[in-house]
C-alpha positions, 0 to 999 in steps of 0.5 A, a space after each residue: 404131678 397130681 397138682 398140675 393142670 392137664 393143660 400145663 402138663 401138655 405144654 410141659 411135656 411138649 417143651 421137654 420132648 421138643 427140646 430133646 429132639 433138637 438136642 438130638 439134632 445138635 448131637 448129629 451136627 457135632 458128631 455126624 460122621 460117627 452117627 452115620 457109621 453107627 446108624 444101624 445100631 442107632 435104628 435098633 436102639 430107636 426101635 427098642 426104646 419106642 417099643 418099650 415106650 409104647 408098651 408102658 404107655 398102653 399099660 398106663 392108659 389101661 390103668 387110667 381108663 380102669 380108674 375112670 370107669 370105677 369112678 363112674 360106677 361109684 357115682 351110680 352106686 351112690 345115687 342108687 344107695 341114696 335113692 334106696 335111703 329116700 324110699 326107706 324113709 317111708 318106714 320111719 315115723 312121720 316126724 322121723 320121715 320128714 326130718 330125714 327127707 329134709 336132710 337128704 334134700 340138703 345132703 344130695 346137692 352137697 355130694 354133687 358139689 363135692 366133685 364140682 369143687 375142682 381142686 380148690 382145697 377151701 371148697 373141698 374142705 367145706 363140702 367134706 365138713 358139710 357131708 360129715 355134719 349131715 351124715 351125723 345128723 341123719 344118724 342121730 335121727 335114725 338112732 332116735 327112731 331105733 330107740 323108740 322102735 326096735 323093728 325090722 323096718 328101722 333096721 332096713 333104714 339103718 342098712 341103707 343109711 350105712 351103705 350111703 355113708 360107706 360109699 362117700 369114703 369109697 368115692 373119696 378114695 377113688 378120687 385120690 387113687 392116681 397113677 403113681 408118680 414113678 410111672 409118670 417119671 418113667 414115661 417122661 424119661 423114655 419119651 425124652 430118650 426116644 425123642 433124643 434118639 429120633 432127633 439124632 437119627 433123622 437126616 432131614 433138617 425139616 422142623 415139621 418132621 422133628 416135632 411130629 413125635 413130640 406132638 403126638 407123644 405129648 398129646 397121648 400123655 396128656 390124654 392119659 393124664 386127663 383121664 387120671 385127673 378127676 377134678 380138673 381137665 376136660 374128661 370128668 365123670 358126669 353126675 347125671 345119676 345124682 342130678 336125676 336123684 336130686 330132681 326126684 326128691 325135690 319134686 
């Protein structure tokens, strides 16, 4: 499911739940007398399934929000680390300072584009290769500085550079940290069962009444799915901190 766009996910879930609701209507038409006799038990079952669905949906929403907040924190952390790295280039020799700053002016746009690449494997691979190449070059220049100058100032620059490199892997891992597929499967299963029971227990033949639960539930699931889709959909971590950093180092 991680490869499905949130819009397609919503359409899929809506069709699934509407289908389950009308399957319940078909069952009611075929076995109406038996359903009326067991209406009390059916209502109890309906309440239990809906309660369990609500509990699981709330838990999953909490997971998605937590992951989204973590990705926002990492965006700010990377901007802060790179800002510190930029300031500490002043501790290097003139040639080292200019070389590192030139690399950083190329590096920050690559990091911004890394999230904007969406789900394109080609663009993601390109940005990852550029990130690794620029990090290696910055490390090479810093190592040359350390060879010439073994002093606390160079150590401070190395510390900032190491933090900036570490946070790139943290951001990549956060982008790959998704709600487990088994959780989505259970949500869809419970949603389908709930829609089937509601479709069976409803006495009204109104189409509007029968699609209310599927529409509401599909919208709720799509919202959670969108939060859990860092590279697609409407809800994404904005890059204001990184963009402000880029403006600062280019000025």
